[in-house]
Backbone as a chain_set.jsonl record, in Angstrom:
{"seq": "MERVRLDKLLVGENVFWYPYSEIGGVMMKIVETPWERLYKFVLFMFGIPLLLIGAIILAIYRNWAIILIGSIWIIFAVGLKIKNVYNKHRLESLKKEGICYDGTVVKIIPKPWVRIGSYVTAQVECLYKTEKGDGLVRSGYHLLLPFDRREDLYAKIYLDSNNLEKYSIELFRKDTGVSI", "coords": {"N": [[-53.039, 135.564, -95.867], [-51.795, 135.587, -92.645], [-48.467, 136.014, -91.502], [-46.664, 134.262, -89.011], [-44.266, 134.701, -86.573], [-41.698, 132.409, -85.617], [-40.607, 132.466, -83.006], [-42.591, 133.839, -81.652], [-44.681, 132.085, -81.919], [-43.899, 129.871, -80.412], [-43.73, 130.701, -77.796], [-45.406, 131.019, -74.756], [-48.345, 130.273, -72.756], [-49.461, 127.867, -73.583], [-47.524, 126.219, -74.724], [-45.62, 124.391, -73.035], [-43.236, 123.039, -73.053], [-41.24, 124.349, -74.373], [-38.178, 125.905, -73.877], [-37.919, 128.713, -73.583], [-38.673, 132.131, -72.778], [-40.339, 135.202, -73.139], [-39.291, 138.147, -71.834], [-39.733, 141.362, -71.032], [-39.396, 142.061, -73.719], [-37.132, 140.724, -74.459], [-35.668, 137.685, -75.393], [-35.473, 135.089, -73.174], [-33.796, 132.35, -71.718], [-34.822, 129.509, -69.916], [-33.219, 128.519, -66.989], [-31.873, 125.422, -66.266], [-32.357, 122.883, -63.731], [-30.278, 120.669, -61.758], [-31.667, 118.318, -61.3], [-33.217, 117.839, -63.493], [-31.616, 116.748, -65.444], [-29.852, 114.916, -64.285], [-31.06, 112.506, -63.412], [-31.532, 111.078, -65.762], [-28.946, 110.564, -66.666], [-27.881, 108.968, -64.565], [-29.652, 106.805, -64.661], [-29.385, 105.749, -67.323], [-26.628, 105.423, -67.639], [-25.639, 104.004, -65.453], [-27.664, 102.499, -63.955], [-29.452, 100.888, -65.752], [-27.495, 99.604, -67.526], [-25.906, 98.176, -65.585], [-27.848, 96.54, -64.486], [-28.535, 94.925, -66.69], [-26.044, 93.679, -67.242], [-25.803, 92.382, -64.825], [-27.934, 90.583, -65.053], [-26.953, 88.873, -67.01], [-24.67, 87.858, -65.704], [-25.961, 86.648, -63.576], [-27.338, 84.612, -64.923], [-25.216, 83.073, -65.845], [-23.323, 82.653, -63.688], [-24.853, 82.532, -61.374], [-24.935, 84.665, -59.532], [-26.023, 87.325, -57.597], [-25.089, 89.91, -57.085], [-24.361, 92.067, -58.888], [-26.816, 92.632, -60.049], [-28.19, 93.619, -57.833], [-26.687, 95.937, -57.302], [-27.174, 97.388, -59.686], [-29.927, 97.702, -59.368], [-30.007, 99.367, -57.146], [-28.907, 101.723, -58.235], [-30.913, 102.307, -60.091], [-33.074, 102.796, -58.383], [-32.074, 105.083, -57.124], [-32.035, 106.84, -59.356], [-34.778, 106.988, -59.88], [-35.593, 108.26, -57.539], [-34.37, 110.781, -57.945], [-35.86, 111.617, -60.148], [-38.403, 111.789, -58.996], [-37.928, 113.923, -57.236], [-37.519, 115.952, -59.145], [-40.072, 116.047, -60.382], [-41.634, 116.791, -58.175], [-40.56, 119.372, -57.6], [-41.258, 120.73, -59.979], [-44.05, 120.554, -59.86], [-44.565, 122.011, -57.519], [-43.658, 124.552, -58.34], [-45.46, 125.076, -60.441], [-47.921, 125.105, -59.033], [-47.502, 127.268, -57.332], [-47.262, 129.251, -59.242], [-49.873, 129.408, -60.136], [-51.402, 129.967, -57.812], [-49.953, 131.614, -56.123], [-48.056, 134.598, -55.252], [-46.411, 136.646, -57.546], [-43.191, 137.969, -58.011], [-40.812, 140.128, -59.507], [-37.4, 139.476, -59.591], [-34.049, 140.382, -58.641], [-30.895, 139.167, -59.294], [-28.52, 138.924, -56.856], [-26.358, 137.576, -55.889], [-24.232, 134.878, -56.747], [-23.788, 131.624, -55.797], [-21.503, 129.248, -55.968], [-21.622, 125.67, -56.073], [-19.563, 123.255, -55.773], [-19.654, 120.477, -55.372], [-21.588, 119.155, -56.795], [-21.448, 118.135, -59.923], [-22.121, 118.433, -63.321], [-21.239, 117.683, -66.351], [-19.907, 120.402, -68.16], [-21.205, 122.335, -66.803], [-21.772, 124.699, -64.171], [-22.811, 124.112, -61.037], [-24.964, 125.899, -59.038], [-26.319, 128.041, -56.468], [-28.534, 130.834, -56.282], [-28.86, 134.071, -54.872], [-31.604, 136.141, -54.509], [-33.09, 139.335, -54.777], [-36.11, 140.857, -54.016], [-38.713, 143.267, -54.404], [-41.286, 144.503, -52.362], [-44.45, 145.871, -51.237], [-44.18, 146.088, -48.538], [-41.505, 146.143, -48.103], [-38.092, 145.113, -48.871], [-37.163, 141.796, -49.891], [-35.124, 138.911, -49.41], [-34.178, 135.976, -50.955], [-33.052, 132.571, -51.299], [-32.251, 130.437, -53.899], [-32.874, 127.048, -55.109], [-30.715, 124.497, -56.445], [-29.135, 125.311, -59.542], [-28.184, 124.901, -62.993], [-25.632, 126.556, -64.204], [-23.927, 128.238, -66.849], [-20.369, 128.385, -67.44], [-19.625, 130.998, -68.068], [-21.707, 132.642, -67.266], [-23.098, 135.613, -65.92], [-24.101, 137.738, -63.174], [-25.548, 139.881, -64.163], [-26.686, 138.922, -66.463], [-28.645, 137.234, -65.666], [-32.013, 136.61, -64.659], [-34.68, 136.631, -62.399], [-37.764, 135.156, -61.422], [-39.832, 135.244, -58.732], [-41.914, 133.233, -56.883], [-44.194, 133.402, -54.413], [-45.924, 131.849, -51.713], [-49.116, 132.89, -50.851], [-50.178, 132.595, -48.313], [-48.12, 131.625, -46.687], [-45.135, 132.974, -46.436], [-42.686, 131.789, -46.283], [-42.679, 129.644, -47.939], [-41.611, 129.287, -51.1], [-40.727, 129.592, -54.583], [-38.292, 129.712, -57.127], [-37.898, 130.837, -60.386], [-35.496, 130.798, -62.732], [-33.917, 132.723, -65.232], [-31.858, 133.163, -68.168], [-30.218, 135.495, -70.31], [-30.597, 134.942, -73.745], [-27.904, 134.146, -75.534], [-27.285, 132.752, -77.704], [-25.266, 130.963, -77.522], [-24.401, 127.742, -76.584], [-23.596, 124.93, -74.546]], "CA": [[-52.658, 134.762, -94.721], [-50.863, 136.312, -91.775], [-47.266, 135.279, -91.111], [-46.423, 134.213, -87.578], [-42.864, 134.428, -86.28], [-41.524, 131.168, -84.883], [-40.421, 132.722, -81.571], [-43.894, 134.231, -81.1], [-45.52, 130.907, -81.916], [-43.466, 128.896, -79.425], [-43.713, 131.279, -76.453], [-46.736, 131.219, -74.225], [-48.853, 129.369, -71.738], [-49.86, 126.574, -74.132], [-46.366, 125.418, -75.115], [-44.866, 124.345, -71.79], [-41.969, 122.34, -73.22], [-40.247, 125.207, -75.021], [-37.443, 126.462, -72.741], [-37.698, 130.143, -73.689], [-39.757, 132.995, -72.37], [-40.053, 136.576, -73.5], [-39.412, 139.014, -70.672], [-39.322, 142.719, -71.369], [-39.007, 142.134, -75.115], [-35.885, 139.987, -74.663], [-35.834, 136.234, -75.266], [-34.72, 134.56, -72.047], [-33.83, 130.892, -71.638], [-34.999, 129.015, -68.555], [-32.041, 127.816, -66.479], [-32.267, 124.103, -65.782], [-31.866, 122.415, -62.442], [-29.589, 119.39, -61.952], [-32.591, 117.188, -61.215], [-33.802, 117.618, -64.806], [-30.688, 115.99, -66.28], [-29.06, 113.928, -63.561], [-31.716, 111.205, -63.312], [-31.329, 110.368, -67.024], [-27.561, 110.096, -66.683], [-27.737, 107.864, -63.611], [-30.446, 105.67, -65.129], [-28.883, 105.147, -68.556], [-25.195, 105.12, -67.579], [-25.337, 103.085, -64.363], [-28.75, 101.619, -63.552], [-29.852, 99.891, -66.749], [-26.383, 98.72, -67.923], [-25.53, 97.243, -64.524], [-28.912, 95.556, -64.36], [-28.4, 93.98, -67.797], [-24.836, 92.89, -66.985], [-26.147, 91.521, -63.696], [-28.782, 89.489, -65.529], [-26.064, 87.921, -67.693], [-23.86, 87.207, -64.672], [-26.862, 85.764, -62.833], [-27.623, 83.437, -65.741], [-24.019, 82.235, -65.995], [-22.653, 82.309, -62.431], [-25.815, 82.524, -60.257], [-24.49, 85.69, -58.582], [-26.994, 88.417, -57.575], [-24.465, 91.159, -56.628], [-24.438, 93.149, -59.879], [-28.238, 93.004, -60.184], [-28.524, 94.466, -56.679], [-26.053, 97.254, -57.514], [-27.96, 98.052, -60.726], [-31.226, 98.083, -58.792], [-29.786, 100.539, -56.284], [-28.761, 102.892, -59.114], [-32.229, 102.619, -60.66], [-33.852, 103.415, -57.301], [-31.527, 106.431, -56.976], [-32.509, 107.635, -60.495], [-36.211, 107.229, -59.666], [-35.659, 109.288, -56.501], [-34.069, 112.067, -58.576], [-37.005, 111.971, -60.983], [-39.462, 112.217, -58.081], [-37.537, 115.272, -56.789], [-37.769, 116.845, -60.267], [-41.528, 116.2, -60.541], [-42.104, 117.563, -57.018], [-40.186, 120.781, -57.78], [-42.07, 121.302, -61.061], [-45.428, 120.68, -59.371], [-44.594, 123.13, -56.577], [-43.549, 125.777, -59.122], [-46.726, 125.299, -61.158], [-48.983, 125.481, -58.096], [-47.242, 128.637, -56.878], [-47.563, 130.143, -60.364], [-51.323, 129.57, -60.214], [-52.045, 130.451, -56.589], [-49.082, 132.463, -55.32], [-47.767, 135.976, -55.632], [-45.217, 136.683, -58.38], [-42.363, 139.166, -57.945], [-39.596, 140.134, -60.309], [-36.248, 139.487, -58.707], [-32.727, 140.732, -59.128], [-29.874, 138.264, -58.762], [-27.492, 139.717, -56.177], [-25.199, 136.762, -55.551], [-24.168, 133.517, -57.258], [-23.052, 130.805, -54.827], [-21.169, 127.973, -56.616], [-21.648, 124.443, -55.269], [-18.712, 122.382, -56.603], [-19.808, 119.046, -55.11], [-22.508, 118.589, -57.776], [-20.915, 118.461, -61.246], [-22.76, 117.824, -64.481], [-20.552, 118.163, -67.543], [-19.187, 121.661, -67.991], [-22.048, 123.281, -66.084], [-21.451, 125.046, -62.791], [-24.002, 124.019, -60.203], [-24.919, 127.029, -58.115], [-27.537, 128.656, -55.958], [-28.51, 132.282, -56.441], [-29.641, 134.879, -53.932], [-32.391, 137.106, -55.269], [-33.73, 140.415, -54.038], [-37.371, 141.279, -54.614], [-39.298, 144.428, -53.725], [-42.721, 144.445, -52.086], [-44.964, 147.091, -50.616], [-43.728, 146.083, -47.144], [-40.048, 146.24, -48.058], [-37.357, 144.182, -49.722], [-36.986, 140.436, -49.401], [-33.985, 138.193, -49.964], [-34.422, 134.534, -50.962], [-32.018, 131.754, -51.927], [-32.85, 129.42, -54.76], [-32.291, 125.711, -55.089], [-29.585, 124.366, -57.356], [-29.335, 125.567, -60.968], [-27.031, 124.621, -63.835], [-25.196, 127.772, -64.872], [-22.783, 128.117, -67.747], [-19.185, 128.972, -66.793], [-19.5, 132.428, -68.343], [-22.891, 133.379, -66.82], [-22.872, 136.698, -64.968], [-25.32, 138.165, -62.471], [-26.274, 140.832, -64.998], [-27.385, 138.197, -67.517], [-29.661, 136.379, -65.061], [-33.251, 137.26, -64.238], [-35.433, 135.683, -61.564], [-39.159, 135.367, -61.034], [-40.011, 134.609, -57.431], [-43.318, 132.931, -56.606], [-44.39, 133.21, -52.977], [-47.23, 131.402, -51.252], [-49.775, 134.049, -50.248], [-50.45, 132.323, -46.899], [-46.879, 131.351, -45.98], [-44.059, 133.576, -47.219], [-41.507, 130.926, -46.216], [-42.773, 128.731, -49.074], [-41.404, 130.032, -52.339], [-40.02, 128.913, -55.657], [-37.633, 130.686, -57.999], [-37.678, 130.446, -61.768], [-34.32, 131.569, -63.144], [-33.754, 132.873, -66.681], [-30.64, 133.803, -68.64], [-30.356, 136.085, -71.645], [-30.192, 134.003, -74.784], [-26.793, 134.677, -76.319], [-27.092, 131.881, -78.858], [-24.17, 130.051, -77.215], [-24.772, 126.658, -75.688], [-22.536, 123.937, -74.363]], "C": [[-51.581, 135.497, -93.933], [-49.675, 135.429, -91.41], [-47.068, 135.371, -89.605], [-44.952, 133.876, -87.374], [-42.759, 133.194, -85.394], [-41.361, 131.423, -83.39], [-41.715, 133.176, -80.921], [-44.816, 133.026, -80.997], [-45.18, 129.981, -80.752], [-43.407, 129.436, -78.0], [-45.146, 131.43, -75.982], [-47.124, 130.16, -73.234], [-49.092, 127.965, -72.292], [-48.686, 125.667, -74.477], [-45.422, 125.381, -73.923], [-43.496, 123.737, -71.967], [-40.893, 123.223, -73.806], [-39.507, 125.995, -73.955], [-37.159, 127.957, -72.829], [-38.918, 130.895, -73.196], [-39.366, 134.414, -72.768], [-40.333, 137.459, -72.296], [-38.872, 140.383, -71.062], [-38.849, 142.852, -72.801], [-37.722, 141.393, -75.437], [-36.176, 138.495, -74.481], [-34.907, 135.736, -74.165], [-34.888, 133.048, -72.028], [-33.962, 130.487, -70.181], [-33.754, 128.233, -68.16], [-32.502, 126.514, -65.857], [-31.734, 123.847, -64.377], [-31.164, 121.082, -62.657], [-30.532, 118.193, -61.972], [-33.202, 116.866, -62.568], [-32.911, 116.762, -65.696], [-30.061, 114.804, -65.569], [-29.728, 112.556, -63.527], [-31.534, 110.405, -64.593], [-29.921, 109.78, -67.089], [-27.38, 108.888, -65.773], [-28.468, 106.623, -64.116], [-29.789, 104.971, -66.313], [-27.398, 104.816, -68.536], [-24.857, 104.095, -66.501], [-26.441, 102.046, -64.144], [-29.06, 100.52, -64.543], [-28.677, 99.022, -67.203], [-25.971, 97.726, -66.837], [-26.594, 96.172, -64.31], [-28.818, 94.499, -65.465], [-27.171, 93.088, -67.627], [-25.094, 91.92, -65.832], [-27.02, 90.353, -64.106], [-27.944, 88.429, -66.245], [-25.231, 87.153, -66.67], [-24.723, 86.259, -63.831], [-27.135, 84.481, -63.613], [-26.424, 82.498, -65.813], [-23.508, 81.727, -64.642], [-23.588, 82.207, -61.222], [-25.397, 83.49, -59.144], [-25.423, 86.906, -58.708], [-26.371, 89.797, -57.323], [-24.639, 92.303, -57.617], [-25.886, 93.582, -60.106], [-28.653, 93.908, -59.022], [-27.924, 95.863, -56.827], [-26.812, 98.038, -58.584], [-29.307, 98.521, -60.213], [-31.099, 99.301, -57.888], [-29.64, 101.797, -57.126], [-30.101, 103.285, -59.735], [-33.113, 103.283, -59.609], [-33.384, 104.851, -57.068], [-32.021, 107.343, -58.107], [-33.995, 107.952, -60.353], [-36.413, 108.287, -58.58], [-35.364, 110.672, -57.052], [-35.223, 112.539, -59.454], [-38.179, 112.445, -60.124], [-39.182, 113.625, -57.569], [-37.828, 116.294, -57.889], [-39.262, 117.102, -60.441], [-42.102, 117.032, -59.394], [-41.791, 119.041, -57.184], [-41.018, 121.443, -58.874], [-43.517, 121.517, -60.609], [-45.551, 121.863, -58.404], [-44.52, 124.464, -57.317], [-44.861, 126.082, -59.837], [-47.847, 125.715, -60.212], [-48.755, 126.892, -57.563], [-47.473, 129.65, -57.999], [-49.063, 130.44, -60.427], [-51.895, 130.294, -59.001], [-51.22, 131.464, -55.813], [-48.956, 133.874, -55.861], [-46.457, 135.976, -56.395], [-44.505, 138.021, -58.226], [-41.205, 139.019, -58.913], [-38.418, 140.281, -59.37], [-34.984, 139.896, -59.423], [-31.726, 139.788, -58.484], [-28.765, 139.116, -58.164], [-26.234, 138.906, -55.888], [-25.334, 135.383, -56.182], [-23.274, 132.722, -56.315], [-22.744, 129.454, -55.478], [-21.175, 126.823, -55.614], [-20.862, 123.381, -56.031], [-18.929, 120.895, -56.388], [-20.836, 118.38, -56.022], [-22.023, 119.052, -59.143], [-21.704, 117.72, -62.31], [-22.111, 118.438, -65.716], [-19.775, 119.431, -67.264], [-20.023, 122.715, -67.266], [-21.51, 123.523, -64.681], [-22.761, 124.982, -62.016], [-23.915, 125.101, -59.142], [-26.309, 127.357, -57.6], [-27.408, 130.156, -56.2], [-29.328, 132.922, -55.325], [-30.304, 135.988, -54.728], [-33.045, 138.111, -54.327], [-35.018, 140.778, -54.768], [-37.957, 142.393, -53.755], [-40.8, 144.237, -53.584], [-43.156, 145.778, -51.509], [-44.449, 147.226, -49.184], [-42.22, 146.243, -47.009], [-39.401, 145.219, -48.983], [-37.255, 142.818, -49.064], [-35.82, 139.774, -50.113], [-34.256, 136.699, -49.842], [-33.264, 133.843, -51.671], [-32.692, 130.63, -52.688], [-32.297, 128.04, -54.439], [-31.134, 125.681, -56.072], [-30.016, 124.616, -58.793], [-28.052, 125.254, -61.707], [-26.688, 125.877, -64.62], [-24.036, 127.463, -65.811], [-21.578, 128.793, -67.098], [-19.053, 130.477, -66.999], [-20.763, 133.219, -67.994], [-22.505, 134.431, -65.786], [-24.205, 137.066, -64.313], [-26.19, 139.034, -63.365], [-27.091, 140.133, -66.084], [-28.504, 137.302, -66.982], [-30.842, 137.207, -64.586], [-34.062, 136.221, -63.475], [-36.881, 136.139, -61.406], [-39.355, 134.576, -59.759], [-41.508, 134.46, -57.19], [-43.435, 132.586, -55.127], [-45.803, 132.718, -52.701], [-47.875, 132.579, -50.525], [-50.051, 133.844, -48.76], [-49.176, 132.156, -46.077], [-45.723, 131.858, -46.826], [-42.766, 132.783, -47.151], [-41.517, 129.889, -47.351], [-42.663, 129.549, -50.351], [-40.699, 129.14, -53.347], [-39.474, 129.978, -56.591], [-37.476, 130.078, -59.378], [-36.593, 131.372, -62.312], [-34.201, 131.556, -64.661], [-32.386, 133.47, -66.98], [-30.914, 134.398, -70.012], [-29.856, 135.085, -72.663], [-29.127, 134.669, -75.648], [-26.557, 133.848, -77.568], [-25.963, 130.877, -78.647], [-24.683, 128.984, -76.286], [-23.639, 125.657, -75.639], [-23.165, 122.562, -74.407]], "O": [[-50.59, 135.965, -94.492], [-49.836, 134.261, -91.058], [-47.279, 136.423, -89.001], [-44.446, 132.897, -87.923], [-43.608, 132.955, -84.535], [-41.915, 130.681, -82.579], [-41.92, 132.92, -79.734], [-45.643, 132.951, -80.088], [-46.075, 129.372, -80.166], [-43.064, 128.693, -77.081], [-46.003, 131.913, -76.723], [-46.342, 129.266, -72.911], [-48.946, 126.981, -71.567], [-48.851, 124.448, -74.517], [-44.532, 126.223, -73.8], [-42.648, 123.908, -71.091], [-39.717, 122.867, -73.738], [-40.15, 126.704, -73.181], [-36.217, 128.425, -72.189], [-40.036, 130.38, -73.194], [-38.189, 134.773, -72.734], [-41.457, 137.516, -71.798], [-37.692, 140.531, -71.382], [-37.981, 143.678, -73.082], [-37.263, 141.428, -76.579], [-36.848, 138.097, -73.529], [-33.695, 135.943, -74.224], [-35.973, 132.527, -72.286], [-33.297, 131.049, -69.311], [-33.289, 127.38, -68.916], [-33.407, 126.498, -65.023], [-30.801, 124.5, -63.909], [-31.431, 120.415, -63.657], [-30.23, 117.171, -62.59], [-33.66, 115.744, -62.785], [-33.408, 116.111, -66.615], [-29.769, 113.789, -66.2], [-29.038, 111.539, -63.605], [-31.393, 109.183, -64.538], [-29.732, 108.641, -67.516], [-26.784, 107.89, -66.18], [-27.952, 105.511, -64.005], [-29.65, 103.748, -66.317], [-26.945, 104.003, -69.342], [-23.865, 103.379, -66.636], [-26.171, 100.845, -64.15], [-28.944, 99.339, -64.215], [-28.829, 97.802, -67.266], [-25.713, 96.56, -67.134], [-26.273, 95.027, -63.99], [-29.001, 93.311, -65.202], [-27.246, 91.878, -67.844], [-24.651, 90.772, -65.868], [-26.874, 89.252, -63.576], [-28.195, 87.232, -66.103], [-25.102, 85.932, -66.763], [-24.262, 85.193, -63.423], [-27.161, 83.393, -63.038], [-26.585, 81.278, -65.84], [-23.285, 80.53, -64.465], [-23.14, 81.827, -60.14], [-25.496, 83.165, -57.961], [-25.591, 87.45, -59.799], [-27.102, 90.787, -57.35], [-25.027, 93.403, -57.222], [-26.154, 94.762, -60.33], [-29.397, 94.867, -59.224], [-28.578, 96.858, -56.515], [-27.067, 99.23, -58.408], [-29.777, 99.6, -60.573], [-31.978, 100.162, -57.868], [-30.192, 102.838, -56.772], [-30.388, 104.472, -59.886], [-33.828, 104.237, -59.918], [-34.205, 105.739, -56.839], [-32.387, 108.491, -57.855], [-34.426, 109.061, -60.67], [-37.31, 109.122, -58.692], [-36.025, 111.641, -56.678], [-35.525, 113.731, -59.497], [-38.869, 113.398, -60.487], [-40.1, 114.439, -57.476], [-38.327, 117.382, -57.604], [-39.676, 118.247, -60.625], [-42.962, 117.884, -59.617], [-42.654, 119.884, -56.938], [-41.439, 122.589, -58.722], [-44.132, 122.532, -60.934], [-46.52, 122.621, -58.461], [-45.233, 125.405, -56.969], [-45.318, 127.225, -59.836], [-48.645, 126.589, -60.551], [-49.714, 127.637, -57.363], [-47.843, 130.793, -57.727], [-49.475, 131.56, -60.728], [-52.777, 131.142, -59.144], [-51.753, 132.119, -54.917], [-49.653, 134.278, -56.792], [-45.483, 135.372, -55.945], [-45.132, 139.078, -58.301], [-40.683, 137.923, -59.115], [-38.435, 141.11, -58.461], [-34.863, 139.773, -60.642], [-31.712, 139.629, -57.264], [-28.146, 139.924, -58.856], [-25.165, 139.474, -55.667], [-26.411, 134.786, -56.161], [-22.131, 133.106, -56.066], [-23.623, 128.594, -55.541], [-20.784, 126.985, -54.458], [-21.437, 122.671, -56.856], [-18.415, 120.101, -57.176], [-20.946, 117.154, -56.021], [-22.166, 120.224, -59.489], [-21.925, 116.513, -62.202], [-22.403, 119.578, -66.078], [-19.069, 119.532, -66.261], [-19.594, 123.861, -67.13], [-20.872, 122.654, -64.086], [-23.704, 125.716, -62.312], [-22.915, 125.208, -58.431], [-27.324, 127.004, -58.201], [-26.3, 130.682, -56.309], [-30.35, 132.387, -54.895], [-29.661, 136.683, -55.515], [-33.487, 137.77, -53.23], [-35.02, 140.982, -55.982], [-37.73, 142.455, -52.547], [-41.493, 143.867, -54.531], [-42.35, 146.689, -51.318], [-44.3, 148.337, -48.673], [-41.717, 146.456, -45.906], [-40.073, 144.552, -49.769], [-37.259, 142.7, -47.839], [-35.562, 140.049, -51.285], [-34.534, 136.206, -48.749], [-32.588, 134.429, -52.517], [-33.591, 129.961, -52.176], [-31.39, 127.881, -53.622], [-30.634, 126.729, -56.482], [-31.095, 124.204, -59.219], [-26.963, 125.327, -61.137], [-27.37, 126.222, -65.585], [-23.265, 126.532, -65.579], [-21.755, 129.695, -66.279], [-18.431, 131.159, -66.184], [-20.875, 134.377, -68.396], [-21.695, 134.178, -64.895], [-25.279, 136.752, -64.824], [-27.417, 138.94, -63.333], [-28.077, 140.686, -66.571], [-29.228, 136.682, -67.761], [-30.689, 138.354, -64.165], [-34.117, 135.058, -63.874], [-37.176, 137.327, -61.277], [-39.077, 133.378, -59.711], [-42.268, 135.424, -57.28], [-42.854, 131.61, -54.652], [-46.756, 133.119, -53.37], [-47.241, 133.198, -49.671], [-50.151, 134.82, -48.017], [-49.151, 132.506, -44.898], [-45.368, 131.236, -47.828], [-41.831, 133.078, -47.895], [-40.475, 129.324, -47.682], [-43.512, 130.392, -50.642], [-40.155, 128.088, -53.011], [-40.106, 131.009, -56.819], [-36.988, 128.958, -59.53], [-36.765, 132.59, -62.342], [-34.363, 130.516, -65.299], [-31.82, 134.191, -66.158], [-31.728, 133.882, -70.778], [-28.817, 134.455, -72.471], [-29.4, 135.615, -76.387], [-25.721, 134.2, -78.401], [-25.727, 130.028, -79.506], [-25.339, 129.294, -75.291], [-22.833, 125.552, -76.563], [-22.464, 121.559, -74.274]]}, "num_chains": 1, "name": "protein.A"}
């Protein structure tokens, strides 16, 4: 019986939930976007608790205010989830039908107005080389660790073959074994 290494077993097209990918013989971790985590936080910390508290207050005092506030938070969380699903669908469709280029991260642009825990929310500018010349694209928001450097990041850029203005960036970081 042949032994199969766990990292070889969990990397590939069939296991889409595993957040690692092997690029150039190095295990790279996919960098998350804020939309993947933020909707859960908003839903479970604000939306559902306020809705439940509102139901109790409605039963006792006949006041709808807290239920309305909880409903607004739930609607906001659903909107974040829709944004996450849309971005994943766009990335998957560009992976299937678009053109893939390897990119080099040339600039990290921190965005301090979106904070999730100890992560630094940032956009990255990536340079990719084509037959026609070099191209520079800016990603959406990603959750970077405070000690991430440009040298440790790797980007795959997927461009629409018909419209080069439509693109999606998949960002990877070298797996150092450290997580927050």
